[in-house]
Structures are given as structure tokens and as C-alpha cells.
C-alpha positions in Angstrom: 26.2 40.3 0.3 23.4 40.6 -2.3 20.2 38.3 -2.8 20.9 37.6 -6.5 17.8 35.3 -7.0 14.9 33.6 -5.4 13.4 30.4 -6.8 10.1 28.8 -5.6 10.0 25.1 -5.2 7.5 23.2 -7.5 4.8 23.2 -4.8 5.6 26.8 -4.1 5.7 26.1 -0.3 9.4 27.0 0.0 11.6 29.6 -1.6 15.2 28.9 -2.5 17.3 31.9 -1.8 20.7 32.6 -3.5 23.1 35.1 -2.2 26.0 36.3 -4.4 24.9 33.6 -7.0 25.4 30.9 -4.6 22.6 28.9 -2.8 22.2 30.1 0.7 19.0 28.6 2.3 15.4 27.5 1.7 12.7 29.3 3.6 8.9 28.7 3.8 7.0 31.1 1.6 5.1 32.8 4.3 8.4 33.4 6.3 10.0 34.6 3.1 7.3 37.3 2.9 7.5 38.2 6.6 11.3 38.5 6.3 11.1 41.1 3.5 13.6 39.3 1.3 13.8 40.7 -2.2 16.1 40.1 -5.2 18.9 42.6 -5.7 18.6 43.6 -2.0 21.7 43.8 0.3 21.5 41.4 3.3 23.8 41.6 6.3 25.6 38.8 7.8 23.6 39.5 11.1 20.4 39.1 9.2 21.4 36.1 7.4 22.5 34.3 10.7 19.2 35.5 12.4 17.2 33.8 9.6 19.2 30.6 9.6 19.5 30.1 13.4 16.0 31.5 14.4 13.5 31.9 11.6 14.3 28.7 9.8 14.7 26.5 12.9 11.5 27.8 14.3 9.6 27.2 11.2 11.0 23.7 11.0 10.3 23.0 14.6 6.6 24.0 14.1 6.4 21.8 11.1 7.8 18.9 13.0 5.3 19.3 15.7 2.6 19.0 13.2 4.1 15.8 11.9 4.3 14.5 15.5 0.6 15.4 16.2 -0.4 13.3 13.2 1.6 10.3 14.7 4.6 9.6 16.7 7.8 9.4 14.8 11.5 8.7 15.4 14.2 11.5 15.2 15.4 10.2 11.9 12.0 10.1 10.5 11.3 13.7 11.4 14.5 14.9 10.1 13.8 13.2 6.8 10.2 14.5 6.7 11.6 18.1 7.2 14.2 17.6 4.3 11.3 16.3 2.1 9.4 19.3 3.0 12.3 21.6 1.7 14.3 22.4 4.7 18.1 22.1 4.6 19.6 19.2 6.6 21.3 21.4 9.2 18.0 23.2 10.0 16.2 20.0 10.2 18.8 18.6 12.6 18.7 21.7 14.8 14.8 21.5 14.9 15.0 17.9 15.9 17.5 18.5 18.6 15.3 21.2 20.2 12.3 18.9 20.1 14.4 16.1 21.7 15.5 18.5 24.5 11.8 19.2 25.5 10.8 15.5 25.1 8.8 15.8 21.9 11.1 13.3 20.3 12.4 10.3 22.2 13.6 7.4 20.1 13.8 5.0 23.2 10.2 5.6 24.0 9.2 5.4 20.4 11.0 2.0 20.0 9.4 0.6 23.1 5.9 1.6 21.9 6.5 0.4 18.4 7.6 -3.1 19.5 4.9 -3.5 22.0 2.3 -2.7 19.3 3.9 -4.9 16.7 4.1 -7.8 19.1 0.5 -7.4 20.1 -0.8 -7.0 16.6 1.6 -9.3 14.6 4.0 -12.1 15.7 7.4 -11.1 14.3 10.9 -12.5 15.0 13.5 -10.3 16.6 15.3 -10.0 13.2 12.1 -8.6 11.6 11.5 -6.2 14.5 15.1 -5.1 14.2 14.7 -4.6 10.5 11.6 -2.4 11.0 13.2 -0.2 13.6 16.2 0.2 11.3 13.9 1.5 8.6 12.5 3.9 11.2 16.1 5.2 11.5 16.5 4.1 15.1 20.0 3.7 16.3 21.4 0.2 16.7 22.2 0.8 20.4 18.6 1.7 21.1 17.3 -1.2 19.0 19.3 -3.8 20.9 18.5 -2.2 24.3 14.8 -2.3 23.5 14.7 -5.8 22.1 16.6 -7.0 25.2 14.0 -5.4 27.6 11.2 -7.2 25.9 13.0 -10.6 26.2 11.0 -12.1 23.4 11.8 -15.8 22.5 11.6 -16.3 18.7 10.5 -20.1 19.1 7.8 -19.1 21.5 6.5 -16.3 19.4 6.7 -18.5 16.2 4.8 -21.4 17.9 2.1 -19.2 19.2 1.5 -17.5 15.9 1.6 -20.8 13.9 -0.7 -22.6 16.3 -3.2 -19.7 16.2 -3.2 -19.7 12.3 -2.7 -23.4 11.4 -3.9 -25.2 14.6 -7.1 -26.4 13.0 -5.4 -27.7 9.8 -4.1 -31.2 8.9 -0.4 -30.7 9.2 0.3 -34.0 7.6 -0.7 -32.3 4.4 2.5 -31.3 2.5 0.8 -28.3 1.1 -0.3 -27.0 4.6 3.2 -27.6 5.9 4.7 -25.4 3.1 2.1 -22.7 3.8 3.1 -22.8 7.5 6.8 -22.5 6.7 6.2 -19.7 4.2 4.1 -17.9 6.9 6.9 -18.1 9.4 9.8 -17.2 7.0 7.6 -14.1 6.0 7.5 -13.1 9.6 11.3 -13.3 9.8 11.8 -16.5 11.6 14.7 -18.8 10.7 14.5 -22.0 8.8 15.5 -24.0 12.0 12.8 -22.4 14.1 10.2 -22.9 11.4 10.9 -26.5 11.0 11.0 -27.1 14.8 7.6 -25.3 15.2 6.2 -27.5 12.4 7.4 -30.6 14.1 6.0 -29.6 17.5 2.6 -28.9 16.0 2.5 -32.1 13.9 3.2 -34.1 17.2 0.5 -32.4 19.3 
């Protein structure tokens, strides 16, 4: 096997290596230099596998740890960040698996912390919380398990949020009513719950 070409990415942080005119892998520029990879050089299957299974995964793992130090992230987010950084998906997956094994990545813990913080900072419906966790690439099973553990009641959450924001307003004013309804819709609450909350507050 022969390294037929090497192409730097636009930011020059990664090098794309081609073997026998076919794409083989992407490697961080510093690891590329340390690995002594040169065009027109022969590369053994043993060295190729060593690079793929050890050098690249280690580099991706170290990169992922830096992402996690910046802020906690889900497994899916870490994998996507690594891919965006130039690593191949299989390398990103392996790095994430290794970090899961030692507890650096834990989607259940992440989801619990995320929901606790969102409930504390912003009243949201279960539907809205579910959508946000889905965007964080959390599995449906973990999302449902986490939401069930919090036992949040949409009507109670909506009532508390609406009372806090609109409690001092005249809710007989149609414009205020519309603002309250839009506020609750924006937080992911259903039309039925929003109307029920409005009627409760009007009757207080």
C-alpha cells in the first residue's frame, strides 16, 4: 500500500490521507508529523491499523475531553463535535465509547442535570423538554425515563409560570389574555392547558 496523496483541511488542523488513490483517514496535523507519513511512502497494514485504532482514537479522545471541560455534553453531541473537527465517524464513535466506559460521558446524568436546570431557570412543558433533549441527541428511552423521574405536571408548571409573569396584569384585557396564551404556547404547553390556566387566573 502506498500513500498517494495528503490534503490539509481548510483550517489546516487535519490532514486527509489517501492510500492507493482512495481516502483512508483524517489525522490531526501534529499527529501526522509524529507518525512520519509522507507521500509516495509505503505503509504496512500493521501501521495503518495502529494509526486508526490507537493514534486517531487517542487524539479524538483528548479532543473530546477538552470539549467536556468546556461544558458537559451528551454522547451524540461529542460525536458530532469530533466529526465537525475533522475526525471520521468510526473514530469519533470509538472515542466516545471509551469516554463512556470511564464515566466521562453519561447521557442519563446529563439529561437529569439538563432538565433540573431548565425547570429551575425556565418553565417548560414536557413536550418542550423532550424536544430540547432530542436536539441534544439523547435517546428516546433516556428522555422518557428522565422525564418520568421528575414527575412534572404541565398544568402546574404552566400555572406557576403564568402567575409569576402575568399575576399583576388585568386578565380581563383581551390583549393581555393573548399575550399570556402566546407565552404558554411558546413554552410548549397545549392549547387546552393554556386556556385552563387563563381561566384559573381570571377567576382568582
